N, C-alpha and C positions, 0 to 999 in steps of 0.2 A: 588416444596418447594423453596425457597427464603432464600438463605445460608445466614449469616452474617457475613460478614468477619470481624474481629478485626482491629483496628488501627495497632496493633503492625505488620500482616502480611502485610498492606498495606506497613508501613514504610520499612519492611525488603525489600518485592519485588520491593519498589523505587531504596534502594540503590545496590540492586545486578544490575540492569538495566544500573541505569548511573557507577556501579563499573566497569560491561561490558564495555559500552561506553568507560571509559575514559582510559581502557587496552585495547581495540581496537584502537584509534587515540594517544593515548600518548604513548606504547610500539609497536606495533604491525606496526603502520601506520604513526611511527614520521614524515618519510622524505614522502613528496609527490615520489611517482614512478609511474610509469603506472600500472595500474595490470593486468598480466597474464591471459591465461585460466587457467589453472591449479592451481593457486592461489587461483584466485576465485571460483571453483569447491571445493577444500579444504572446503573454508571457508564458502560457501554453506549450504555445509555435516556439519559442527560445528556447523552451527545456527538452521538448524534442526535438529540434535541431539540433542541440547538444548533445542527447542521444545518440542521433545518428553520426555525427563526425565521430565522436568517438568507435560508434562502429563500424565506419569505416579504416578508423587505425586498428580494429581488432584486423581485418581485415589482413591490411599488409604487413601486421605484424605477426598474427600468428595463423593465416590463412582462411580459406574459405568456411571449414566444417566449426569453426572456435568463433568464426562470424554471425553464424546461422546460428549455433548455439545462444550468444549473446540477445542476436533479437530475439529469436523464441522466450528464453527466460524472461526479457525486460517485455514481450508482448504477453505474458502470463501475468508478471506481476501488476504490469500497468492497468489488467482487466479486472485482476481483483481487489488493487485498489478503489477503482471505481465503486465496485461492492461497500469497499469499508467510506468511501464519501458518505452513503446514504447514512450509516452510523452517524457520523459529525454531522449530517443536517438534525439527527432526531435529538443528540446532545446537544448542537449550540441552539435548537426552537424549545429544546425541555427548561435549559438556562436562563433562554432570554438573551441569549450574549449578543450586545450592540453590534452590529455589523464590520463598525470601524475597528473593535479589539477581537475580531475574530482572525486575523491575516496572524497577530502575534501569538496565539493558542497556536495556532497551526504550526507556528513555526517551530516553535521550541518543541511541539509535540513531535514533529517529523524528525529535531535534534533526537531528541530521546528514542527514538525509532528505529536511526542510524546505528546507534550504540548497539542496543536490543536487538537488532535483527547481523550486526555484525558475531556478536555474542553467539546466537542461535546460528549462527553459520558458520561458524566455528567448530562450535559442540558438534553440530549432527554431521560435518562432513570425518571428525575426529573418529567420532564413533561408530562410524558407516566402515574406514577405514579398518579402523582396530575389531569392529566385531560385523561382519560384511552380514549375519543375518538380521540384521537389524534394519536391514532395505524390505524386509518382509513386513515387519511391523509397521514401517512409515508409509508401506504400500496398503497395506489396510486399510491404515486410519486416513489414507487420503480417499478412498473409496466409500468407506463409513462418510467420511464427510461432505462427498458429492453424493449422496445417499438425503443426506439431511438437511444439504441446500434445496431437494427439490422435495419436501415434506412443508405441510402447509403452515407458515407463523405466526404465532399468537402476537395481535393486534397492539396488546395492553403493554405498555413501557412503564412504567412507574420508576423511573432512577434514581428517585431517591430514597428508595428501599432497597436499592444494591448496596452490598457492604463492601464495595468500594468506598462509596460515599458515606456511609456509617462508619465506618473504621477511620475515613478520613478526620471526621467530625470529631469521633472519639479523641483521635491521637494529637490534633490539631484547635488551637482557641482559633474560631470562622467571624467574621462580619458576615451579615445576609446583603450588605449592600457593594458594587461596585465603587471603584476608586481609580476612575478615569482607566487607562491601560495596567493598573501596579497586581501583581501578583501579590503582594505582603504588604502591610499597613501597619502604623504603628497608634496605638489606642490607648490613652489611659495607661501608659509606659512599658504596653506590652503588645507584642508582635503579633499578626493574625493574619490568618490566609482570607482572603477575597474568594468570592464567587467564582472568578476566572482561575484562577490557580487550582480549583476542584473540578473546576470544565478541563483544565489541563491532565488530569490527574487519570480523569476518565477518557482522555483521547486517549492517555499513553497507555491506558489497559487495555483498551478497543484495537491499539494496535498490536498490543502482544499477543491476543487472541487471536488475530487475523493471522500473524507470522506462525504460527502453529500449521495453521494452513497451508500457509505460501511459501514458506522456506523448504518445506519436507518437496511439495509440486517442481519446484526450480532441484532440488537437488537428483530428483527422479528425471530430470533432463540432462543435468553435468553434475559430476561433484569436482569440477575446478572450482577452490573458494573465488580467483581472482573472476572469475567470470559470474559467479554467485552472484558475490558482493556487488560487483561493479553496474549490473542488472539490475539487481534493490534498488542501488542508491541514487541512478536516473529515472527509473520508475517513482521512487518515493518523492524525487528533488521536484518535478511537476506538481505533486501531490494538491498543494496548497493551487494554486493557477487554475487543476483543473476543477478545483470545489467550487473555487469561483464561477469558473464558465457553467458546471453543470449545475448550479443549488435550484437553478430557475426551471430544469428540464429535468427534475427528479423521476418523474415516470416515461421518460424517452428511450430508458433501455432496459422497458420494463421483461424482457424475456433472455438480457445478457445474463441474468444470475444463474438461468437452466444451462445455459452456455457453460458457464462456470463451473460449477455442478459436473456434469460432463465430461468436461475437461481435466478436472482434479478427476474422477472415478478411473479417467483412459490412465493420464498419468500412473495411480495406483494399480492398474493392473499390468501397466508398462515393468513397474517395478517388482510385480509377484512372481510375471513371466521371465524377469532376466536370465536367469539359470537356463533355460529350454532356450530363448527366443529371442537376441537385441534386435531392435529396430530402429533402421538407417535414421541418422538425424533427418535426413531432406523429408522421409515420412510423418517423423515426428510433427515435425515443421506443419508438413501441409495439412495434418490430421487440427492441429490446432487450431491453426488459423483459418482451415473450414470449417468450423465448430463456432468460434468465434464472429466471422462474416455469417452466416446464418443466424445467429440470433439476437446479430446489429440487425439486418435485415427483417428476420419478422419482426422484431418492435419496431421497423420503420414501418411496415406493410400493416400492423394492430394500430398503430399513431393512428397516420393516415384514414385507415377504415373508422376510426372511433371520431375524429373530424368531420371524416363526411358525412357520420348519424347525425352528428350534432347539428350540424347545418340544414339537415332537411327538416 
């Protein structure tokens, strides 16, 4: 069943999200500071708790099936966002962004990501509803994306040669130095962008790349715009806190990437065979959570074995 969400509900949801974001930056993180492990864990718990409260609202408002679709979509987006965090680690490390400024970059990066994903979701669902055969293209794309994730990746990352950085520096006058947490600074009567703003552009671009995978993946679960957008929003909102909680444990989820690859391929195949076989929501949810659990447990066991070998 495709549930029609009223304009009033959409407005109320967007206002709530904007209020939470303003409260986050304007009150709790008004001053730039280095976010510690304890603070990041507390905030990660708060964002996850908010998502779970919202899922209960979905349960009583729309019923059990939409509740499961939201939870499944949230789990997929949250898991894919963890993979995105490793890219953020690479970006911040490459540009040598001080810890106290990283939160601000992530905040505005996520704000931009919400806008971009809203456009992607609206366009993707509109295209599928008008041209149903496009779902097979999305399915094939997800299968190929999953296969690509399984392939060995090059360790050589020269971000300075990226076209994003090259064109940014060509279009805007750039200062090589940080000016506290400012994105723009006026020097010799001219406005210039700082390395912090270049980093923000790269963060936005990386999220755009990840959205190309994640949006078709969740549309493969449900094409309800509100469920797709809300699960995306709640997964992204906790991304900043999750980054600071996990950045010291970058190798903890070594096998998660492979689990995500199989999830993308599974959803892709599910979209490709939808004309002949429609998998129940419960079965889809079980497969996805099963793959996630196996990949996380495999990572934990692998890390434990590595520690045991190092102690010998």
